[in-house]
Wavefront OBJ file of the C-alpha trace (Angstrom):
o trace
v -2.635 5.137 -1.316
v -3.587 4.865 -4.976
v -7.169 5.129 -6.182
v -8.666 3.552 -9.267
v -11.790 4.924 -10.893
v -14.322 3.435 -13.274
v -17.318 5.355 -14.587
v -20.261 3.509 -16.084
v -22.110 5.489 -18.779
v -25.120 3.542 -20.040
v -23.234 0.275 -19.776
v -19.996 1.522 -21.346
v -16.891 1.459 -19.183
v -14.294 4.199 -19.304
v -11.351 4.099 -16.946
v -9.030 6.581 -15.332
v -5.906 5.199 -13.660
v -6.893 1.569 -14.400
v -6.170 -0.974 -11.685
v -3.083 -3.097 -12.104
v -2.705 -6.729 -11.118
v 0.043 -5.792 -8.662
v -2.181 -3.437 -6.622
v -1.679 -3.819 -2.879
v -4.734 -5.253 -1.079
v -4.875 -2.181 1.172
v -5.434 0.174 -1.760
v -8.847 1.641 -2.428
v -11.025 1.699 -5.537
v -13.937 3.958 -6.387
v -16.537 2.806 -8.935
v -18.989 5.461 -10.102
v -22.232 3.967 -11.333
v -25.205 5.573 -13.016
v -28.426 4.453 -11.280
v -29.406 2.202 -14.204
v -25.935 0.658 -14.379
v -25.583 -0.723 -10.840
v -24.997 -4.460 -11.183
v -26.903 -7.046 -9.088
v -23.631 -8.150 -7.446
v -23.000 -4.549 -6.389
v -26.529 -4.209 -5.002
v -26.019 -7.409 -3.025
v -22.699 -6.157 -1.627
v -24.502 -2.930 -0.720
v -27.124 -4.853 1.284
v -24.423 -6.944 2.938
v -22.705 -3.709 3.996
v -25.950 -2.416 5.537
v -26.351 -5.682 7.450
v -22.701 -5.925 8.494
v -22.554 -2.465 10.024
v -26.136 -2.616 11.358
v -27.105 0.552 9.551
v -30.086 2.374 11.117
v -33.224 2.543 8.965
v -31.805 0.177 6.307
v -35.014 0.417 4.249
v -34.321 4.007 3.195
v -30.680 3.116 2.478
v -31.575 0.012 0.439
v -30.538 0.033 -3.235
v -34.107 -0.653 -4.381
v -35.179 2.549 -2.622
v -32.281 4.888 -3.379
v -31.700 3.808 -6.972
v -35.393 4.250 -7.728
v -35.371 7.692 -6.125
v -32.339 8.631 -8.225
v -34.183 7.680 -11.414
v -37.561 9.237 -10.667
v -36.779 12.096 -8.277
v -33.394 13.426 -9.312
v -34.703 16.928 -9.958
v -32.706 17.059 -13.179
v -29.369 16.528 -11.449
v -26.620 14.312 -12.840
v -26.476 11.518 -10.251
v -23.977 8.729 -9.720
v -23.411 6.263 -6.906
v -19.853 6.001 -5.645
v -18.923 2.499 -4.483
v -15.823 2.567 -2.273
v -13.916 -0.731 -2.167
v -10.825 -1.748 -0.246
v -8.596 -4.652 -1.215
v -8.667 -6.673 -4.412
v -9.921 -10.017 -5.612
v -11.257 -12.248 -2.868
v -10.193 -9.675 -0.278
v -12.161 -6.873 -1.904
v -14.820 -5.466 0.394
v -17.356 -2.703 -0.049
v -16.806 0.007 2.574
v -19.234 2.690 1.495
v -21.902 3.815 -0.962
v -22.283 7.553 -1.508
v -24.920 9.094 -3.838
v -23.400 12.106 -5.597
v -24.784 14.968 -7.655
v -22.060 15.659 -10.212
v -21.008 18.989 -11.756
v -22.375 19.852 -15.173
v -20.355 18.083 -17.865
v -20.177 21.066 -20.218
v -18.709 23.566 -17.786
v -16.405 21.216 -15.887
v -16.385 23.430 -12.800
v -18.526 23.380 -9.690
v -19.047 20.925 -6.910
v -19.769 17.255 -6.616
v -21.823 16.858 -3.469
v -23.758 14.239 -1.594
v -27.298 13.829 -2.911
v -30.247 13.303 -0.598
v -33.573 12.128 -2.062
v -36.869 13.730 -1.045
v -38.369 12.418 2.167
v -36.591 10.843 5.149
v -32.927 11.837 5.173
v -30.064 9.486 5.976
v -26.332 10.052 5.832
v -24.426 8.135 3.113
v -23.691 4.523 3.990
v -20.047 4.373 5.085
v -18.513 1.732 7.306
v -17.511 3.151 10.701
v -13.780 3.774 10.889
v -13.459 4.186 7.116
v -14.760 7.721 6.653
v -11.363 9.353 6.124
v -10.219 6.713 3.637
v -13.496 6.833 1.705
v -13.383 10.639 1.561
v -9.771 10.666 0.357
v -10.515 8.094 -2.349
v -13.635 9.989 -3.418
v -11.775 13.284 -3.764
v -9.187 11.642 -5.998
v -11.939 10.014 -8.062
v -13.790 13.295 -8.572
v -10.578 15.035 -9.628
v -10.010 12.317 -12.224
v -13.405 13.021 -13.806
v -13.683 16.781 -13.194
v -10.167 18.155 -12.512
v -11.431 21.632 -11.594
v -14.251 20.450 -9.355
v -14.410 19.902 -5.617
v -16.135 17.304 -3.451
v -18.485 18.593 -0.768
v -19.502 16.089 1.892
v -21.916 18.385 3.690
v -24.055 17.057 6.549
v -27.594 15.987 5.628
v -30.231 18.719 5.627
v -32.979 18.713 8.231
v -35.544 16.063 7.381
v -38.717 17.493 5.907
v -40.858 14.508 4.990
v -44.132 15.425 3.365
v -47.476 14.501 4.889
v -47.702 11.411 2.687
v -44.197 10.273 3.637
v -44.340 10.690 7.402
v -43.727 7.490 9.317
v -45.693 6.929 12.463
v -43.707 7.139 15.732
v -42.033 3.983 16.921
v -43.885 4.013 20.235
v -47.344 4.225 18.674
v -50.103 2.085 20.103
v -50.351 -1.067 18.017
v -53.288 -3.215 16.986
v -53.290 -6.987 16.954
v -53.463 -8.519 13.494
v -53.597 -12.177 12.412
v -50.858 -14.325 13.934
v -49.269 -15.052 10.551
v -48.673 -11.332 10.048
v -48.113 -10.308 13.664
v -45.698 -7.404 13.663
v -45.881 -3.999 15.292
v -48.052 -1.676 13.205
v -46.823 1.863 13.870
v -50.177 3.429 13.145
v -52.828 5.112 15.254
v -56.228 6.666 14.572
v -58.683 4.355 12.784
v -56.239 1.455 12.914
v -56.762 0.871 16.636
v -60.479 1.516 16.969
v -63.052 -1.130 17.804
v -64.828 -2.668 14.878
v -62.101 -1.872 12.371
v -61.086 -4.787 10.172
v -57.540 -4.815 8.842
v -56.540 -6.578 5.634
v -52.880 -7.041 4.800
v -51.796 -7.844 1.245
v -48.396 -9.558 1.131
v -48.447 -11.863 -1.911
v -46.158 -10.390 -4.599
v -48.672 -11.111 -7.396
v -51.309 -9.008 -5.592
v -49.105 -6.062 -4.632
v -49.448 -4.168 -7.908
v -53.255 -4.032 -7.749
v -53.114 -3.247 -4.022
v -50.784 -0.311 -4.655
v -53.137 1.038 -7.332
v -56.004 0.733 -4.846
v -53.930 2.660 -2.322
v -53.170 5.419 -4.826
v -56.849 5.672 -5.740
v -57.844 5.955 -2.076
v -55.085 8.503 -1.441
v -56.379 10.586 -4.362
v -59.829 10.653 -2.765
v -58.824 11.623 0.782
v -55.481 13.458 0.625
v -55.002 17.175 0.178
v -51.894 16.499 -1.913
v -52.519 13.219 -3.753
v -49.483 11.231 -4.816
v -50.841 10.811 -8.338
v -50.727 14.581 -8.807
v -46.918 14.284 -8.972
v -45.859 11.857 -11.755
v -42.372 11.413 -10.305
v -43.736 10.563 -6.849
v -46.332 8.118 -8.182
v -43.692 6.419 -10.340
v -41.443 6.204 -7.296
v -44.214 4.502 -5.277
v -45.029 2.011 -8.015
v -41.423 1.020 -8.737
v -40.249 0.842 -5.115
v -43.156 -1.359 -4.058
v -42.685 -3.596 -7.097
v -38.958 -4.030 -6.409
v -39.460 -4.702 -2.721
v -42.284 -7.117 -3.541
v -39.907 -9.182 -5.670
v -38.024 -9.887 -2.422
v -41.263 -10.259 -0.433
v -40.474 -7.028 1.375
v -43.717 -5.122 0.701
v -47.206 -5.189 2.168
v -50.279 -3.006 1.698
v -52.667 -2.568 4.634
v -56.328 -1.564 4.386
v -58.528 -0.616 7.376
v -62.304 -0.897 6.945
v -65.142 0.134 9.224
v -68.517 -1.414 8.435
v -67.112 -2.437 5.070
v -65.999 1.106 4.174
v -62.325 1.849 3.594
v -61.143 4.401 6.167
v -57.348 4.094 6.017
v -54.551 2.505 3.983
v -50.796 2.163 4.327
v -47.796 1.019 2.301
v -45.243 -0.915 4.316
v -41.655 -1.731 3.348
v -39.645 -4.491 4.978
v -40.839 -7.426 7.052
v -41.105 -8.298 10.698
v -40.076 -5.924 13.448
v -37.834 -3.987 11.060
v -40.654 -3.002 8.714
v -41.692 0.628 8.344
v -44.856 2.430 7.336
v -43.697 4.331 4.271
v -46.921 5.985 3.168
v -50.335 6.235 4.782
v -53.680 7.851 4.059
v -56.943 8.069 5.958
v -60.308 9.733 5.641
v -60.688 13.040 7.459
v -63.635 11.631 9.358
v -61.657 8.579 10.493
l 1 2 3 4 5 6 7 8 9 10 11 12 13 14 15 16 17 18 19 20 21 22 23 24 25 26 27 28 29 30 31 32 33 34 35 36 37 38 39 40 41 42 43 44 45 46 47 48 49 50 51 52 53 54 55 56 57 58 59 60 61 62 63 64 65 66 67 68 69 70 71 72 73 74 75 76 77 78 79 80 81 82 83 84 85 86 87 88 89 90 91 92 93 94 95 96 97 98 99 100 101 102 103 104 105 106 107 108 109 110 111 112 113 114 115 116 117 118 119 120 121 122 123 124 125 126 127 128 129 130 131 132 133 134 135 136 137 138 139 140 141 142 143 144 145 146 147 148 149 150 151 152 153 154 155 156 157 158 159 160 161 162 163 164 165 166 167 168 169 170 171 172 173 174 175 176 177 178 179 180 181 182 183 184 185 186 187 188 189 190 191 192 193 194 195 196 197 198 199 200 201 202 203 204 205 206 207 208 209 210 211 212 213 214 215 216 217 218 219 220 221 222 223 224 225 226 227 228 229 230 231 232 233 234 235 236 237 238 239 240 241 242 243 244 245 246 247 248 249 250 251 252 253 254 255 256 257 258 259 260 261 262 263 264 265 266 267 268 269 270 271 272 273 274 275 276 277 278 279 280 281 282 283 284
């Protein structure tokens, strides 16, 4: 098996072992992309992969989520996304997407290892049955860029979502909402109490203001407000904006006697949506 490698640096393409026209369709190719350099066609293939293999929790594995996290919450690490392709031309198919923290460019040694963003932890997206091939192709690709480095595909660390990132349990009691927006709301507390009115903002043009209202409310009631961390607040703003462009974001507000008592940011639509962030008053 022969691997080809392309590395995108701010839109400039440099190649190691460039692909030839006579490459067998069973060969594999690894494209390393900086977060800002992932092309729309690659993001679409990424989403098709998630759908094709029925990936669990596809929201947290979505390119709009992970690419944003890589930009705003990298922790100073040098991050790339490895796209593993099999075949060529019309038979080319994306088999995996692996976020990687690369070794430091000046020293050339060290390890390239899987990167996990803060919050809910998911394994890299790799098509079942292709793990060995993807790993072999990745190791060859890393050697081409950093000959003295090694690839470490360690298992994901134990999830340690912060209070603001916890998702409510799937079997939570749900509250009926208007028929046009009727999906399971995985929230408890003030959301299910009598006399609480729930407003759901779904229109993309209103999402930005709704997110700012959420952040303001969170700053008033949370012990660790999101706005206290610039990287986290940027992450919230950009993720919700990107998801809203695909009509995949909603902001929920719960009011009791006209007073706001709880708010939530939701990603996705229908039964597959998740509560990403939530805040409520201590007295709620």
